[in-house]
Short mmCIF file of the C-alpha atoms (twelve columns), coordinates in Angstrom:
data_MODEL
# 
_entry.id   MODEL 
# 
loop_
_atom_site.group_PDB 
_atom_site.id 
_atom_site.type_symbol 
_atom_site.label_atom_id 
_atom_site.label_alt_id 
_atom_site.label_comp_id 
_atom_site.label_asym_id 
_atom_site.label_seq_id 
_atom_site.Cartn_x 
_atom_site.Cartn_y 
_atom_site.Cartn_z 
_atom_site.pdbx_PDB_model_num 
ATOM 1   C CA . MET A 1   94.851 81.882  118.280 1 
ATOM 2   C CA . SER A 2   94.273 81.622  114.535 1 
ATOM 3   C CA . SER A 3   93.363 84.450  112.208 1 
ATOM 4   C CA . GLN A 4   90.382 84.277  109.900 1 
ATOM 5   C CA . CYS A 5   88.911 86.430  107.189 1 
ATOM 6   C CA . VAL A 6   85.503 88.016  107.717 1 
ATOM 7   C CA . THR A 7   83.517 90.126  105.286 1 
ATOM 8   C CA . LEU A 8   81.450 92.905  106.825 1 
ATOM 9   C CA . ILE A 9   78.159 93.439  105.009 1 
ATOM 10  C CA . ASN A 10  75.213 95.791  105.402 1 
ATOM 11  C CA . PRO A 11  71.537 94.726  105.589 1 
ATOM 12  C CA . GLU A 12  71.336 94.937  101.778 1 
ATOM 13  C CA . ARG A 13  74.104 92.309  101.701 1 
ATOM 14  C CA . GLN A 14  76.610 94.686  100.122 1 
ATOM 15  C CA . MET A 15  80.242 94.355  101.157 1 
ATOM 16  C CA . VAL A 16  81.360 97.124  103.491 1 
ATOM 17  C CA . ALA A 17  84.874 95.908  104.346 1 
ATOM 18  C CA . THR A 18  87.035 92.830  104.781 1 
ATOM 19  C CA . ALA A 19  89.040 92.026  107.858 1 
ATOM 20  C CA . HIS A 20  91.530 89.482  109.165 1 
ATOM 21  C CA . VAL A 21  90.678 88.918  112.799 1 
ATOM 22  C CA . ALA A 22  91.423 86.622  115.701 1 
ATOM 23  C CA . GLU A 23  89.037 85.936  118.550 1 
ATOM 24  C CA . GLN A 24  90.204 86.925  122.022 1 
ATOM 25  C CA . HIS A 25  87.751 86.243  124.860 1 
ATOM 26  C CA . GLY A 26  84.671 86.824  122.690 1 
ATOM 27  C CA . GLN A 27  86.110 89.907  120.974 1 
ATOM 28  C CA . PHE A 28  87.311 89.738  117.377 1 
ATOM 29  C CA . ILE A 29  90.346 91.967  116.837 1 
ATOM 30  C CA . GLY A 30  92.446 92.525  113.747 1 
ATOM 31  C CA . ARG A 31  93.226 94.456  110.586 1 
ATOM 32  C CA . ILE A 32  90.609 95.856  108.216 1 
ATOM 33  C CA . ASP A 33  90.509 96.897  104.587 1 
ATOM 34  C CA . CYS A 34  88.074 99.792  104.271 1 
ATOM 35  C CA . SER A 35  88.649 100.353 100.551 1 
ATOM 36  C CA . PRO A 36  85.266 98.877  99.519  1 
ATOM 37  C CA . MET A 37  83.480 100.964 102.175 1 
ATOM 38  C CA . PRO A 38  81.084 103.637 100.874 1 
ATOM 39  C CA . LEU A 39  82.340 107.167 101.505 1 
ATOM 40  C CA . PRO A 40  79.582 108.081 104.031 1 
ATOM 41  C CA . LEU A 41  80.576 105.096 106.187 1 
ATOM 42  C CA . GLN A 42  84.250 105.987 105.898 1 
ATOM 43  C CA . ARG A 43  83.375 109.443 107.191 1 
ATOM 44  C CA . LEU A 44  81.339 107.977 110.052 1 
ATOM 45  C CA . PHE A 45  84.193 105.759 111.212 1 
ATOM 46  C CA . THR A 46  86.689 108.603 110.787 1 
ATOM 47  C CA . GLU A 47  84.430 110.714 112.999 1 
ATOM 48  C CA . TYR A 48  84.230 107.856 115.514 1 
ATOM 49  C CA . GLU A 49  88.021 107.607 115.597 1 
ATOM 50  C CA . GLU A 50  88.388 111.363 116.093 1 
ATOM 51  C CA . VAL A 51  85.852 111.371 118.953 1 
ATOM 52  C CA . VAL A 52  87.691 108.521 120.682 1 
ATOM 53  C CA . ASN A 53  91.161 110.000 120.115 1 
ATOM 54  C CA . THR A 54  90.194 113.474 121.302 1 
ATOM 55  C CA . GLN A 55  88.204 112.004 124.191 1 
ATOM 56  C CA . VAL A 56  85.097 114.056 123.404 1 
ATOM 57  C CA . PHE A 57  82.970 111.483 125.153 1 
ATOM 58  C CA . SER A 58  79.878 113.691 125.092 1 
ATOM 59  C CA . LEU A 59  79.646 112.878 121.356 1 
ATOM 60  C CA . LEU A 60  80.577 109.212 121.650 1 
ATOM 61  C CA . ASP A 61  77.105 107.827 122.444 1 
ATOM 62  C CA . GLU A 62  75.589 109.505 119.398 1 
ATOM 63  C CA . VAL A 63  78.253 108.176 117.024 1 
ATOM 64  C CA . GLU A 64  78.119 104.678 118.558 1 
ATOM 65  C CA . ASP A 65  74.316 104.663 118.211 1 
ATOM 66  C CA . HIS A 66  74.674 105.596 114.548 1 
ATOM 67  C CA . ILE A 67  77.140 102.734 114.037 1 
ATOM 68  C CA . ALA A 68  74.823 100.288 115.843 1 
ATOM 69  C CA . ARG A 69  71.941 101.314 113.549 1 
ATOM 70  C CA . LEU A 70  74.016 100.152 110.574 1 
ATOM 71  C CA . HIS A 71  73.164 96.552  111.584 1 
ATOM 72  C CA . LEU A 72  76.413 95.212  110.163 1 
ATOM 73  C CA . MET A 73  76.799 91.475  109.706 1 
ATOM 74  C CA . GLY A 74  79.910 89.372  109.452 1 
ATOM 75  C CA . VAL A 75  80.328 86.561  106.943 1 
ATOM 76  C CA . PHE A 76  83.083 84.267  108.190 1 
ATOM 77  C CA . GLU A 77  85.407 82.029  106.156 1 
ATOM 78  C CA . ASP A 78  83.349 78.922  106.857 1 
ATOM 79  C CA . GLY A 79  80.208 80.625  105.527 1 
ATOM 80  C CA . HIS A 80  78.426 81.292  108.785 1 
ATOM 81  C CA . GLU A 81  76.981 84.744  109.323 1 
ATOM 82  C CA . ALA A 82  76.405 86.699  112.493 1 
ATOM 83  C CA . ALA A 83  75.141 90.089  113.515 1 
ATOM 84  C CA . LEU A 84  77.954 92.263  114.852 1 
ATOM 85  C CA . THR A 85  77.882 94.491  117.887 1 
ATOM 86  C CA . ASP A 86  80.324 96.941  119.442 1 
ATOM 87  C CA . VAL A 87  81.893 97.543  116.014 1 
ATOM 88  C CA . GLN A 88  84.980 99.728  116.325 1 
ATOM 89  C CA . ILE A 89  86.815 100.641 113.137 1 
ATOM 90  C CA . TYR A 90  89.844 102.924 113.192 1 
ATOM 91  C CA . PRO A 91  90.563 103.898 109.566 1 
ATOM 92  C CA . SER A 92  93.929 105.587 110.206 1 
ATOM 93  C CA . THR A 93  95.428 102.464 111.784 1 
ATOM 94  C CA . LYS A 94  93.335 99.989  109.772 1 
ATOM 95  C CA . THR A 95  92.264 98.181  112.938 1 
ATOM 96  C CA . VAL A 96  88.906 96.711  113.854 1 
ATOM 97  C CA . SER A 97  87.237 95.046  116.765 1 
ATOM 98  C CA . PHE A 98  83.729 93.713  117.209 1 
ATOM 99  C CA . GLN A 99  81.681 91.110  119.006 1 
ATOM 100 C CA . VAL A 100 79.264 88.595  117.554 1 
ATOM 101 C CA . VAL A 101 75.632 88.511  118.653 1 
ATOM 102 C CA . GLN A 102 75.432 84.812  119.485 1 
ATOM 103 C CA . ASP A 103 71.720 84.247  118.859 1 
ATOM 104 C CA . THR A 104 71.954 85.439  115.240 1 
ATOM 105 C CA . VAL A 105 74.637 83.057  114.029 1 
ATOM 106 C CA . SER A 106 73.497 81.287  110.878 1 
ATOM 107 C CA . HIS A 107 75.109 78.654  108.762 1 
ATOM 108 C CA . PRO A 108 76.441 78.746  105.231 1 
ATOM 109 C CA . THR A 109 74.722 81.246  103.023 1 
ATOM 110 C CA . ALA A 110 72.046 79.881  100.730 1 
ATOM 111 C CA . PRO A 111 72.796 80.362  97.027  1 
ATOM 112 C CA . ASN A 112 70.100 83.035  96.699  1 
ATOM 113 C CA . LYS A 113 71.676 85.044  99.505  1 
ATOM 114 C CA . ARG A 114 75.027 85.679  97.877  1 
ATOM 115 C CA . LEU A 115 77.064 88.735  98.688  1 
ATOM 116 C CA . GLN A 116 76.654 91.772  96.464  1 
ATOM 117 C CA . SER A 117 79.499 94.028  95.556  1 
ATOM 118 C CA . ASP A 118 79.005 97.768  95.166  1 
ATOM 119 C CA . GLY A 119 78.882 97.343  91.414  1 
ATOM 120 C CA . GLU A 120 75.754 95.162  91.421  1 
# 
């Protein structure tokens, strides 16, 4: 099981976070760096973590729906991109897990589709 780097991006192609993950039975699991993440998203994932840790499951669906509406994509080391689903980020432990939506996998990014950093 080898680790690989993946960059999480939003629909505007801005970097949200970077992660080092390994695939385990269709689930990518690993460590995440949330430092490039915009503050509102950091708050959302902090809220998600609190809901999970306190087991307030009545709020979980709403937070998970909000996360799903982010439409995060993953850009993998080899350049292929894929829509992500079941994104779970735990900021306090810097852990992440997600699955890839198989029918959205694309191949290396075209030059006009480069990643944007927050500063651009």
